[in-house]
C-alpha positions, 0 to 999 in steps of 0.5 A, a space after each residue: 361416647 356416652 356408655 351410660 344407660 337411659 332410665 328406661 334401659 335401667 328399668 328394663 335391666 332391673 326388672 328382668 334381673 329381679 324376675 330371673 333372680 326370683 324364678 331362675 335359680 340353678 335348681 329351678 333351671 334343672 326343673 325347666 330342662 326336665 319339662 317336655 320341651 326342655 324349657 319353661 312355657 311359664 317363664 316364656 309367658 313372664 317374658 312376654 308380660 315384661 315386654 322383652 319378646 316384642 322388644 326389637 320390633 317397631 311399635 307400628 308392627 306391635 313391638 316396643 321399638 328397642 334396639 341393639 343395646 336393649 337386646 344386649 341387656 336382655 341377652 346378658 341377663 339371660 346368659 347369667 341365668 343360663 336361660 333355656 327359652 328360645 329367645 335367641 331363635 325367636 326374637 333375635 334371629 327370627 326377629 331380625 329376618 322379619 324386621 329386615 326381610 318381611 313386608 308390612 303385612 307379614 310383620 303385622 300377622 306375626 309380630 303381635 303373636 311373637 310379642 305375646 309369647 304365642 308364636 315361636 320361630 326357628 331359623 333353619 339354615 345349617 345343612 350336613 355339608 354346609 358347616 358355617 357357610 350360610 351360602 352353601 345351600 342344597 335345599 331347593 325351592 321351586 315354584 308351584 303356581 303362586 307358592 313355593 315348594 321346599 325340599 331338603 334337609 336342615 340340621 341343628 335348628 335351634 328350638 326347631 322342635 318347638 317352633 310354630 314357624 320355620 324360616 328356611 334358606 332354600 335355593 331357587 336358582 344357581 349352584 349349591 354355593 352360589 351367592 345368588 339364588 338363595 331365598 328365605 322362606 316361611 314354612 308352617 312347622 306343622 305343614 304337610 311334608 315337614 318332619 322334625 326330630 328334636 334332641 338336647 344339645 350339649 349345653 342343655 338347650 334344644 335343637 332339631 333335624 328337619 326334613 322338608 319333602 314337598 313342603 309348601 311355603 307360606 311366604 318368601 322374605 324379600 326376593 327369592 333369589 337374593 336372600 343371602 344378605 338377609 340371612 347374613 344380617 340376621 347372623 351378624 345380629 345374632 353374633 352381637 346378641 351371643 357376645 352379650 349372653 357370653 358376658 352374662 355367663 362369664 360374670 356369673 361363672 366368675 362370681 361362683 369361682 371367686 366365692 369358691 376360692 374364698 371358701 375352699 381351704 387347703 393346708 388350712 387356708 383358703 386357696 384364693 390366698 395362693 399367688 398362682 391361683 390369684 394369677 389365674 383369677 386375674 386372667 379370668 377377669 381380663 378375659 371377661 372385660 375384653 369380651 365386655 368391650 367387644 360386646 359394646 362394639 358389637 352392639 354399636 355395629 349391629 345396625 351398620 348398613 354397610 354389610 362389609 364393615 358390619 361383617 368385619 366387625 362381627 368376625 373380630 368380635 366372634 374371634 375374640 369371644 371364642 378364644 377368650 371364653 374358652 380360656 375363661 371356661 377352662 380356668 373356671 373349671 380347673 380352679 374348682 377342681 373335680 366339682 367343676 365338671 359335675 352336673 350338680 354344679 353350675 360352673 361346668 354348665 356355664 363352660 358348656 354354654 360358652 363352648 356352644 356360643 363359640 360354635 354358633 354362626 362360625 367359631 373363632 378360627 372361622 371368623 379369623 379366616 374371614 377377617 383375614 380374607 377381608 383384609 383385617 378389621 379396617 379394610 385398606 383401599 
């Protein structure tokens, strides 16, 4: 199998890398985090000019026709910069829901605005009781004439406080944990009946608690009673993207750690000369390379149409990602000593982001359980 990037892919990687190197240093990031929305609209416009906001959408819909590999490259670069912008929520997750669930008319109305940086999306799926179960939905959707009315509460909606449109899972039929009866609905974030409370997350990002009280949906993606497979597919593509982001974060934290080991002195010599420290650094490199390999696997499996096979693959990826990134982050912080946990130094922020990535769409333990229930990575008939 050929793992070499094409010329266009290398051009994309290099262009985005230069942009982030010039405009997304750690101190610049702190400035973006202090802005009203917790991220930079100026950088979002720069992403739009570079073309990465329309990357995964078909050219016929106003996008650039990229795939999982291109998304992996972008997320890896954003991970290395600790980017705060809503790329995951708008382009990766929201984009997946639109690409796989929206009709041509709805895609035509939304994709050009997303690609231009004018429209932001957020996926509202988590509820107080649901934990990691996408099918545990108590928010309701009831018909009112030709439209749907949404009632319920969603939590930890990534960038839900700045989104223009919300993609909401709601139950149109059945019990609270039935697989059938869940739909994905498009709701204007400023519609009557929608109230949002935004807050900063522990990794420096943004999320929101959202209450729907008689909010009227603009559209339904796919069938209103069979939307759970669509939500699961979007979650699988998000896992592949998060793995790539983790690789970028781990690479950057690894570089910081190696530089520190070469310059920090103890007993008159660089601490990197101590054999025990070298062993820890070698362990970090091994964890990084294992996550990188799983990320390539995730990128290959993200487009798999067999839902069971794709879900098994993503559970294997997420389990390895969570365990490896936790050990990696702990080692990176410990090798730095006290400076590793200060807000003024980047390595602790990388660890915080890696911890958040582990928790998104199911942590390592959750996916180990799912993988076991599925009979392992390769199902035996």
